[in-house]
N, C-alpha and C positions, 0 to 999 in steps of 0.2 A: 281278291287280295287288296286291291285298291280301295274297295268299298269298306272292308274291315279296318283298314288304316285310317280312312277318313272318319269312320264312326268312333274309333278310339280317340283321335285327336279332339273331336267335338265333345266327347264325353269328358275328357280330361279338362278341357277349357271350362265346361259348365261346372264341373266339380270345384275347380280352383276359384272361379268367381263366387260360387256358393260359399266356400270356406272363407274367402276374403270378406264377404258381406256378413258372415256370422261372427267375425272377430270383433273384439272391443279394444279400447285404448286406455292406457293409464298414462297420465301426464301430470306435470306439476313443476314446482320451483323449489330448490334447496337453498337455504340461506345460512349464514354464519353468525351464530349468537355472539361470538367473541369480537365481531366487527360490526356491531350495531345492526345485525340482521341484513347485512349486504349479501348479494348473490354469491353463491359458492360454486365456482366453476370446477370442472374436471373431477367431481365426486363420482362415486360408483353407485349404480342402481341395479339391483339384482333380484330376480324372482327366486326365492328359496326353493331348492330342489330341482331347478331347471338350469339350462344354459342360456336363458334369455337375460340380457343385461344391456346397460347403456351407460354413457358418461354424460354428465351435465355439460351444457355449452357455456359460452362466455357469460351468458346472463343467468346461469344457474338452472336452466330449463332442461327437461328430459321428456322423452315420450317412448312408450313401449306398446306394440301391437300384439295382443295375445288372444287365445281362445277364451270363451266365457268360462267362468268358474271362480272358485275361492283360492286366493293365493296369500303368501306372506312376502311382502316386499322389504328388502334390506337396503338401507342407506348407509354408506360408509365413506370415510376419507382418512388418509394417513394423518395421524395426530388428533383424531376426533373419535368420540364414542359412536359405535355403530348403533343404529336404531332399526328395529323390526316392527312392521305394521301390517295388520290383516287388511285385505282389500278384496272386494267382490267385483268381478268384471261382467258386464252385461253386453250381449251382442249388439253391435252397431252403436254403442254409446261410449262416451268419454268419461272416465272417472278421474277426478282431480285429487291428487294427494300431494300436498305441500309439506315440507318438513324443515325444521330448524335443527342443525347439528351443533353440538357444543363439545369442547375438549373436556376430558375428565379421565380418559383411559385410552389405551392403545390396543386395538384388536387386530390390526394389520401389521405385518412386518415387511420391511423394505430393505434390500441389501445395500442400497445407496443411502437412504435416509434413515438415520438411527432413531431410536425411540424418543429422543428429546426433540424430534423434528416438529416443525409447525409449517403451515401452508407457505409462508414466505421463504422457506428454505428451498422449496421446489422450483425448478426452472420454469415449469409451466405457469405457476402462480406469479412469478416475477415478470414473465413475458406478458401476462394479462395486465399487470399493473402498468407496464411500459406501454401497452396498447391503449389503455384507458386514460392515461395521464395526458394533460394538455401540453406540459413542458417536455423537453427532450431529455431523457435520462436513460441510464444503462445500469443494470444491476447484475451481480453474480452472487448466488446463494450457496448455502451449505451443501446442497445436493451436487451442484456443479463443482464446488471446491473438492468435495470428497471424490467425485468421479475422476477429476484430473490430478488427484493426489497433491493438491497445493497445501503447503504447510504454513505459510504466513501471508499477510495482507499484501506485501509488496509484490510477491510472486502472483498473487491473485489478480491485482489490477493490471499487471503486465499481460494477462491473458485476454484483456478486452481490447477492442479496436482502438487504434490511435494512441495506445499507451505503450511506452517502452521503459526499461530499467537500465540505468547506466551500469556497464560492467565494472565490477570492483567497488561499487558504492551503493548507498541506499537511495540515490537520487532517482526519482520517477519523472518521466517526461510525458506530458499529455499534449498531443498534437504539436510536437516539436517545442513545447514551452516547458522550461525546467522548474526547479524548486520554487523560485520567487513568484512564479505566475500561478501556482496552485495552492490549495488549502486543504486542511484535514479537520474532520470533526468526528465526534462519536455521539450517536443518538441525537444528532442535530446541534450539539454544543461543541464549541471549539476546544482543541487540545494543544498545549504548548509544545515547543521543540525541545529535543534532548541534546542538540548539537549546536555549539556556538556559531557554526558557519552556515546553518540551515534554518530556513523559515519553518519547515515542517518536521514533525517527529518522524523518525525512521519507521517506515511501515512494516519492516520485517520484524520489529519488536512484537507485533501482534500475532499471536498464534491463531490459526483458523478455528481452534477449539472453542474460542469465545465468541465466534461470529455467527450471527443469524443470516445476515446477508450484507453485502457491500454495495453501496450506491455510488455511481460516478456521474456527477452532474457536469455536463460539458457546455450547457447553455445556462446563462445567469438568470436568476429570479430574485425578486426584491426581498425575500426572506433570508437571503444569504449575505454574508459580509462582502463588501465591494472590492476587497483585495483579491481579485479573481480575474483570470484570463484564460488559463488552460482548462482547469477543472477543479471540482471539489470532491474529495473522497470522504464519504460518510460511512463509518463503521457502525453497524447496528448490532448490539450485543444480543446474545441469546435470551429468549423469553420462554421459559419452560412452560409446557402445558402437558399434563398427564398426572396419573395417580401417584407415580413414584418410579424412580429408576436409580441404578447405581452401576457405574462402569469403571473398569480399571484396564489400563493398557500398558504394555511394555514393548520396547523395541531396541534395536541396535543398528548401527550404520558404520560404514567404513568408506573412506575415499582412497581410490587406487593410487594416487600420487603419494598420499601420506603412508599408505601401506608399503610402497616400494622403498620408502625412506625410514621404515620403522626402526631399523638398527641405529639410526643417527637422527632421530626426531628430537631436536633440542629446543627447549623453551627457557626463557628467563625465569629465575626463581623468585619467590615472594608471594605472588597472588594465589589465593585459594582456588582450588579446582571447582568450588561451588559458584564462583563468580562474585563473591562478597568479600570485601576487604575493609579494614578499619584503620589502616595506617595512613599517614599523611606527611606533611612537612615536619622534619625534626625541629624541635624547639631551639636547639643550639647548633644548627648546621654550619655556622661560620666559625665556631670555636674549636672545631675538631672534626675528624671524620666519623660522624655519628649517624650515618645512613644505615637503615635497617636491612634492606634487601641485598642479597648477593648479586654480584655482576657475573658470576659463573653460571652458565646454562645447566639445566638439568634434563636428563633423558626421560622421555614420556613414551607410553604405549598408545599409539594413535587410534584407539577404538572408541567410538562414540555410542551414545544410547539415549533413551528417553523413557520417561515415566509419566503417566497421566491418570488422574482419578476425577470422575464426574459424579454428581449426585443431584437429583431434583425430586421435588414432591409438591403436591397441591393439597391444600386444606380448605374444606368448606367451612365458612363462618356465617352462621345464621342462615336465613332463607335465601339470600342473594349473594352474600359476600364470598369471596374466594381469594386465598393467598397462595401464590406460587413462588417457590424459592428454587434457586439453582446455584450450584457452586462447582468450581473446577480448580484444580491445582496441578501444575505440571513442571517438570524439569527436563531439559534436553541439552546435550552437549555434542560437540563434533570437532574433528581435526582436519586441517587442510594443509597442503604444501604446494608451492609452485616455484618455478625458477625460469629465468629468461633474461633478455637484454633490457637494460634501462639506461638510456643515454639522452643527451641533448647535443645538437649540432648547430653550427652557424649557417648563414645564407649560402656559403660555399660547400656545405655538407662536411666541414671539418669538425671533428669531435671537440666538444667543450667538456662534457662529462661522459664517461662510457664505463658502465658497470655490468657485471653479471650479478643479478639479484636473486637471492634465495629468501623465501618468505615462509616461515612456519607459523601456523595459526591455530589457536584453540579458542572456541567460543561456547558460551552458555546462555540459556534463557530460562528464567524462573518466572512463572506466571500464576497468579491467583486471582480469581474473580468470584464475586458473589452478587447476586441480584435478587430482589424481592419485589414482586408486583402484587399489589392488593387492590382487588376490585370490590369496592363497597357495594355497588349495585350496577345495573346496566348503564347508569349515567355518570359514574364517577370512578376513576382509576388513578392510583398513585404508585409510582415505582421508584426504587432506589438501586443504583448501580455503583459497585466499588470494583476497581481494577488495580492490581499491583503487578508491575513488571520490573524485573531486574535482569538486564542483559550485560554480558561482558565479552570483551575480545582481548585476547592476549596474543601478541605477535612478536616474533624475533626476526628482524630483517638483517641480512648481511649483503653488503655491496662490495664487490671486489673488481678493481679496474683502475681507471685513471681519472683525474680531475685537473684541468689546466691550472687551477689555483694552487694545486699541490704537486706541481711538476717536479718529478724526481726521476732522472734517467736511470737511476740504479735500483728503483723500488716501485712496486705497485701499491695502490692505496686500498685499505680495507676499512669499511665503515660498518659498525655494528649498532643497531638500534633496537632496544627492547621497549615495547609499549603495552600498557594495560589500560583499557578504558572500561568504566562501569557506568551504566546509565540506569537510573531508577525512576520509575513513573508511578505516581499515585493519582488516580482519577476518582472523584466522588461526584455523583450526579443524583439529583432528585427531580422527578418529572411528574406532571399531573395532567390528566385529561378529564374535562368536565362538560357535561351537557346541561347547560343552564336552563334552556327552554327547548322547544321543538326546533327553533330556528337559530339559537345562539349556542355556540360552543366556546369554551375557554381552555386553552392549552398553555402550559407554563413549564419552565425548566430552569434550574440553577445548578451551577457546578463550581467546584473549587479543586484545582489541579496543581500538583507540584511535580516538577521534573528536576532531577539532579544528574549532572553529567560530570564525572570526575576522571581525571587522568593522573593518578598518583604515582610519582616516581618513574617517569619515562627516562630511560638512560640512553646516552649516545657516546660512543668512543670511536676515534679514528686512529689507524695504525698504518705504518709502512711495512711492507714485506720486501726485504732485500732479495733482489733477483738472483744473486750469486749464492748467498748463504741460506736463504729461506728464513732468516731470523726476522721477527716482528719487533718493531719499536713504536712507541706512542708518537703520533703525528700531531703537529700543531702549526697552524698558520694564523689563527685568531684564538683569543682566549675562550671563545664559545665552542671550540671544536669538541671538547670533552665536557659533558654536562649531565646534570640530572634536572628534570623539569617536572613541575607540579601544577596542575590546572584544576580549578573547581568552578562549576556553573550551577546556579540554582535559579529556577524560574517559577514564579507563582502566577497563576492566572485564575481570575474569577470571571464568570460569565452568567448572563441571565437572558432568557427568552420569554416574552409574553405575547400572546396572540389571541385575538377575538375573531371568531368566524360568524358571519351572519348569512344564513341561507336565503337565497332569493326565490320567489315563487311559493306556491302552496301545493304541497304534495297531495293534499286531499282533493284539490281541483285538477291537478295534472302534474306533469314532470317538472322538477325543479329546474330553473333556468341557470343557476350558478350560485356564486357566493362572493361575499366581500370579506377580506381578511385584513386586519390592521393590528399593529403591535409595536413592540419595542425590543431592541437588542442592545446589550451592553457587554463590553469585553475590556478587562482591566488587567494588564500584563506588567510584571516587574521582573527584571533580570539582574542578577548580581554575578559578576565574573571576576575571578582573580587568578593570576598565574605568577609563579616565581621560578627562576632558573638559577641553579648554582653551577658556576663554571669552575673548571679545574685547570688553571694555568700550570704548565709543566716546565720545570727548570731545565737547564741544559743537560744536567746530569740525568734527569729523568728521561729526556728525549733520546739519550744514548743507552738506556737500560733495556735489555732484551725482555720481552713479555710473551706470555702465552695467551692468545685471544680467548681461550676457553677457561682461563684462570686469572682474570684481571683483578680478583681479590688480593692476589699476591703483590700487586702494584698499588692499587688504591686501598690503602689501609691507614690506620692511625700511626703506625711506626714511620711509614714513608712521609706522612704529613708532618710529623714531628721533626724529621730529618730534612725538611725543606725540598723533598723531591717534587712535590706539587703543593699548590695553595688552593684556597677556596674563596670565590668572590661571587657577588650578585649585583644586580642593577642598582638597588638602593638598600643595601643591608638586608634585613629580614622583612622589609616592607615590600609586599608584592605589587606587581602591575595590576591595575584594576580598570574596569569600566562597568557602568551600570546603565540600564535602560528602563524607561517607563513609557508605556503606551496605553492611552485610554481612547476608547471608541464608544460614543453614544449614537444610536441609530433609531430612527422611526421609519416605518414602512407601511405601505398600503397597496393592496392589489385587488382587482375585481376579476373574477373568473365568470365568464358569461357565455351561454350557448346562443350564438347569434342566429342559428337556424338548426334544423335537424341534423345537418352535417358539419356545420362550422362552429367551432368553439374558440374562445380567446381568453388570454390572461394579460391584463394591462397592469404593470406594476411601477411603483415609484418608491425610491428610498433616499433618505437624507442621512448623511453621516458627518459627525463632528469628530475630527481626529487630532490628537496631540501626541507628539513623540519627542522625548528628550533623552539625550545620551551624554553621560559624563565620563571622563577618563583621566587617568594619571598613569602614563607609560614612559618607557625609555625614549620615545619620540617626543614626548611633551611632559617633562618631569614636573612642571608647574601645574599641570592639569588643565583641562578644557571642558567646554560644554557646548552643546548644539541642540536647538529646539526648532521644530516647525509645527504649525497649526494649519489644518486644512478643513474646508467645508466641501463635501462632495455631494452632488445631485445626480442620482443614478436612475434613469428610466429603463424600462425593459418591456418587451412585448413578446408574446408567444401565441401562435395560431395553429389550430389543428383542423384539417378538412378530411372528413371520412369519405373516401372515394367509394367504398362499399363496406360490407360487414367485416371484411378481412384486411382492408388497405387504408392507410392514413397518409396524408401529406402534411408536413409540418414546416413552420417557419418561426425562427426566434432571432431577436435582435436586442442588443443591450449596450450600455456604456458602463465601464468599470475602471479600476485604477490598480496600480501595483506599487506597494510601499518598499522603500529600502529597509534592510534589516539592521538591528543594533550593531552587529559585528562589522557590517560594511561601513557604518558611519563613525565608528570609534577609531581613534588614531592609535591603533594597537598593531603590533607586528608579531606574526606567527611564522616560525622558521621550520621548514621541513628539509629533508635531505636534498630533494631536487628542486624546491621552490620556496619563496618567501612571500607572504601576503601582508599588506597593510591596508588600513581603512581609509575612507575618503569622507570627511565631514560635510562635503558640499553636495552629496547625493540628494536627489529629490524624486518624488513619485512620478511614474509614467501614467499616461492615460490610454485606455484601451477601448476599441469599438469592435463589437463581436456580431457575427451574422452566421446563421445556420439554416440550411434547407434540407429536409429529409423526407424520403419516401420509404415506407415500410409495409410489409405484407406478412400476415400470420396464417399460413395455409392450414395448420393444425395447432392444437394447444401448446405443443412444445416445438414448433417449427417457426422459423423467421427468415425473411429476406429483407435487406434494407440497403439503401444507398444514401449517404449524407455528404453534402457539399458544405464546406465551412470556410470562413475567412476571419482573420484577426488583423486589425490595423492599430499600430501602437505608436504613440507620440512620446518622444524622449526615452527610448528604451534604455534599460540599465544592462550593462554587460561587464563581465570579468575580462580584463585585458592586462597585457604586460606594459608597465610604465617605463618610459625611457629614463633609465638611471644607471648608475655604475653597476648595481647589483641586479638589474632587470627584475625588480619587484613586480608582483601581481597586485592589482587593485581593482576597484569597481568604479565605473564612470557612466554618466548618461552619454552614450557613445555617439549619438547622432540625433537628427530631428525625427526620423520616422523609421518604422520597420513594419513588416507584415508577414503573415503566414496564411496560406490557403491550401486546400486539398480536398480529397474525396476519401470517404470511408465506405467499405463494403463489408457486409456481414451476412452469413448464412448459417442456419441450423436446420438440418434435414435428416429425417429417418430414412435410412437406406432400405431397411425392411423392419417390419414389426408384426410378429405373429400374434394375433389376438387369441386370448384364452385366459384361463384362470391364473397362469403364471407368466411373468414378463419374459419375453424373448425378443430382444431388439438390438439392431446395429444402427448407430447414428453417427453423423458427421457434422463437425463444426468448423467454420472458417471465418476469419475476418482479416481484412487488409486495409492499409492506409497508404495513400499516395499523397505527398505534400511537398510544398515548396516554401522556403523561408528566405527573407531578405531584410537587411538593415543597412542604413547609411553609416559611414564612419567619417566623423568630422573632427579632426585634431584641433582646429581653431576653436570650435565650440567647447571642447574639453579644457583647453588652456584658459579661455575666458571665464568659464564657470567655476574653475578652481583657482582663480587669481594667479595663474601661471605656476601653481605649486605642483601640478601634475601635467606632464607632457606625454603624448603617445606618438609613436612613429610606426604605425601599423603598415604592413606591406601593401594592402589593397585599400580602396576607397569604399568598399562595401563587402558584405559577407552574409552567409546564412546565420541562423541561430545556433549557438553551441548546444550540443546534445540532440539535435534534430536529425532524423533519418528521412530520406526521401521515400523509403518503402519500409513498412513494418507489416509482418503477417504472422498469424497464428492459425494452426490447424490441429484438429484432434479427431480421432476415430475411436468410438467407444462401443463395446459390446456388453450387454447386460442379460443375464439369464437367471431366473429364479426357479427353484425346485420345490419339492414338497418339504414339509417340516421346517419351513422358514430358512432354508438354505439357498445359496446362490453364489454366483461369481460376477465380477465386473472387471473388465480390462480396458485401459485407455492408453492410447499412444498419442502423445502431444508434441507438436513441433513449433518452434518459434524462430523467426528470422528477422534481422534488421539489416538494412543496407548501410553503406558508408555514412558516418556521422561526424560532424565537426566537433572536435574536443577543445581546441583553443585557436584563437585567431593569430595568424603570423605577424611578426613585428621585425623591425630592423632588417628588412629585406628577406627574412625567412618566410617560408611558406606556412600554410596552416597545418596544425596537427589534426590528423584525421584517424578515427577508429574505423578499421576496415570491417566490411560486412561479415556477419557471423550468424550461424544457426545452431540451435540446440534441440535435442530429442530426448524425451522422457517416456518411461514406461511405468504404468501403475497397474498392479493386479491385486484385487481384493476378493476375499472369499468369506462367505458366511457358512460355517459348518452346520450350525443349528441356530435355534432362537437366541442363544447366549454367546456362543464362541465364534470368533472371526480371526482370520490371519491375513495380513497385508504384506505386500512386497513392492518395493519401489526401486527403479534404476534411473538415475539422473545423469544428464549430460552424456548420453550413450555415444554420440559422435565425437566427443572430446575435441572440439575444434581449437585451433590456435588463435588466441586473441592477439591482434596486431595493431599497433599504432604507428603511423608513419608521418614524416614531415614532408610536405609537398615542396619540392624544389624544381628549378628549371631543368636540371639534369636528370630528374626522375625522383620517385619516392625514396626516402631514406627511412629504414626501419629504426625506430627509437624505443620501442617497448613491445615485448611479446611474452607470452606464457601460455601454458595449458592448465586448466583447472583439475583435470582428471575426472573420472567417473565416480559416482557415489551410489552405493548399494545399501538398501535398508530392509530389515525384516521386523515385523511387529505382530503381536498377538493382543487381542482385546476380549474381555469377558464382561458380560452385561447381565445384571439382575433387574427384574421389574416387579 
């Protein structure tokens, strides 16, 4: 028996060796024709009629070991035409088959990536770009956005490490640095802001339907504008590749809070439910009560929905020319409701204002995009992008409680405010890429963008409610208590990018050593802003007249105006308050990217910018008008190093100097009044200087897996901050708060496949995680502020230092995704995503009061997508499943005092999409 077993083992060994020796090898490299024949990683290589397959590696290489014979080899990649080639395999020999793939049709279906997908939408392709780049960058593509069910760009960037979104606003913080320290661009060209109080456009205006991928640059490079410290968000619009597609989708959504208040969901009347309005300031507002919109709220059914249509097609022109066009149009709306405490207290925790606030909200977003990309030949490409966005938000806020300035022992105070904002964005871009010679490339881009931000007819009324009788009367302590406010902003921005690239080395003789890039950037921005407020002083008779809060039209009307019950006034008649700003930046840059050794690469950059900024104003604070101008010359060096520890690991270092500009609104002597706060500008603001350092280790175990650790530091001279100014009304303004500030921390990121069953169809469970630990600090120097504002502004902040407003010590994101494909192009995908931030500073304490702090909070979302067949899909989303309570507290010696709280409610959505190809 032993003899027979030994004989069998020896026989099997000899046979296996013999078979191995008789096999042949097929190997080669796949390249991408659309990217100048660069290597195409993660493509599929399959022997037709067999289960033998492979994927290309990072360098586009593949290898198959097979028995001798004749085969047909199939090369394929999502978004590219499949290619079949015959091949003959000879025993003991290697047969080389190289192939170039090009886009032109789709033969593969992917439940995650829709048919308009291209390589840079895929997570694996973006990770490859991140791995190969010398500078430090992070991207999130259409595939990941779809997997996580992300609907807009603001939510998308908040899924990346070190980025958080301020609750209740569109403000995004990168590494603890807020709006002023960040920048936004589209296809590498800057875009203006839609908000007079913000530097950056609201990122939630951009639907992810228009996005190819989003790049977040956290380290500075010389091709970027120098007004940078936190990060630059670059939105890359879709670039369609394929023979043709048409897709239509419909959906609906509901918020649980809004649904619970469906019987009493009241909004101000006037604005169209489409989000477009045409009314504005009445021509004869001071001659009579000629205001168009009703003050009486109207009842709404709080059920939202969405509609989207996409289409794309590619046309061959001549032997080499190709024209690709893509368009999308969408409309979505939604309703929200929240209620909770809204109050302010003094240093002894005694109430100054204390209200129960209810907020009813209706919002819309209309988006239209068209782009056309024309490739004349392999050396020349021109593209045009047009984007139109119209977003609106209609809110009705009611505050019921007490205000020390309206002290009335017999009555409570009711404040009603109805606000409608409409933001319209027009983006036009023309871009070109040209290969002049084998060594010289020329890239250019020009843009002209317009943003309009309107607040037509914001209304505010204050009333007393008698405690004994329940009767309401109009309240008045100042003539501005009851008013109607109109605000218009228009900002035009033109920009130009020119860059020449010279490749070093000779690819005929060996590997290229790098390249030199030199060019010009120009950005020219002009803003016009005007606002007018009509106040309604109430006579004594009017203040004693009973009113219905939901029928104020019976009080504010032409008859009562004629009878002298109230009058109408404004700051300067029909002349509005105004400010305008102009900012010009001319920049020249140069950098050299050089491979110092087989493992060490570097980019050394330098940038010069000439900056001029002028602000003019005529406001109620300065009726005679004023102006303020500064000119700056900025010299901005940068360096980036990448050391390849091995094929899958990199070590990176980046260092740079940048600056931070004050914004138009911050330097204009203009006053903006809200229910709970008032803000004024400071003409004495000046730019901060920033020094940035990053050190990063990263590992790519597989094409779609990543582990990384990043340490970063920011040192800021003369940081700008929003503070409470010591004054009778405790106004808020902006000052260079101290000499220095800094932020430092560590970012961790991991993407890992828990299991992946190989085969013809996807069956994968994956996990993603990123976390940021950081610390921020800034000096507070009241004497510096007094000196630099010529004693026009004084601050009396409670502490001599603080952290940065908006910064959390801990931010983390985690997601778990399961993807399964079936036959007939069907499949499912489910993602559970969690986000958490720790306590963050909202505002610095003053006059002995402690800081205002937003308490830690987490959110959980579920996304479930199905593909029933090649054309039909159904999506389900559940947002904010934990429905946590948002809390803002004021830190006092006796303990935290709650000043603001609410719950947003859960939102459920269901959608269906149908696609033709």
